N, C-alpha and C positions, 0 to 999 in steps of 0.2 A: 504494500500500500504506500509506504513512505517512498520507496524507490520509484514507483510509478509517478507519484506527485513530483518528485525531484526531476524526473525525466521530462515531464510536462513543463515544468518551470524552465528547465534548460532549453527546451525547444522554443519556448516563448521568447526567452532572452535572445537566442540565436536569430529568430525571425525578426525581432525588433532591431537588432544591431545590423543585420544585412539590409533591411529595409531603410533604416536610418542612414546608412552609408551609401545607399543607392545601388547596391550590388544586384538588385532585382529589377532595376529600371528598364533595361533593354528587354528582358523577358516579358515584363508587363506591357511595354510598348508593342512588342510583336503580337502578343495575345489580343490586345485591343485592336491593332491594325487588321488582323485576320477577321475579327468580328465586324468591324466597321467598314472595311474595304476589302472584301474577300477576293475581288478580281484584280487587285493591285499588289505589286511586290513591295514588301517593307524595305526600309533603309537597311544597309548593312550595319553591323554593330559599330564599325569604325565611323561611318557617316552619322549614326545616331549620337555617339559620344562627342563628335566634333561639333554637331549642331547644338547639343546640350551645353557644352562649354562656351560656345560663341554666344548663345542666349544668356548665359549667366554673366558673361563679360559685358554685354550690352545693358543688362538689367540686374545689377548686383543685389538689389533688395536687401534682405536682412542677413546677408552672409557676414561672417566674422572677418574674413580676409579678402 
């Protein structure tokens, strides 16, 4: 029981950290793109990250750096 709860907490922390750091951003984009635009090819991962970084440079918002 305790081990199961600890595993669940560990998975939750891992999910939170990977989401917070943006590790799942490209996979989320591809899943959305396939749902919203099934007949179009999504950007490559390299294109996706380049656009994301360019967007952040143009609109820094609440970033710390």
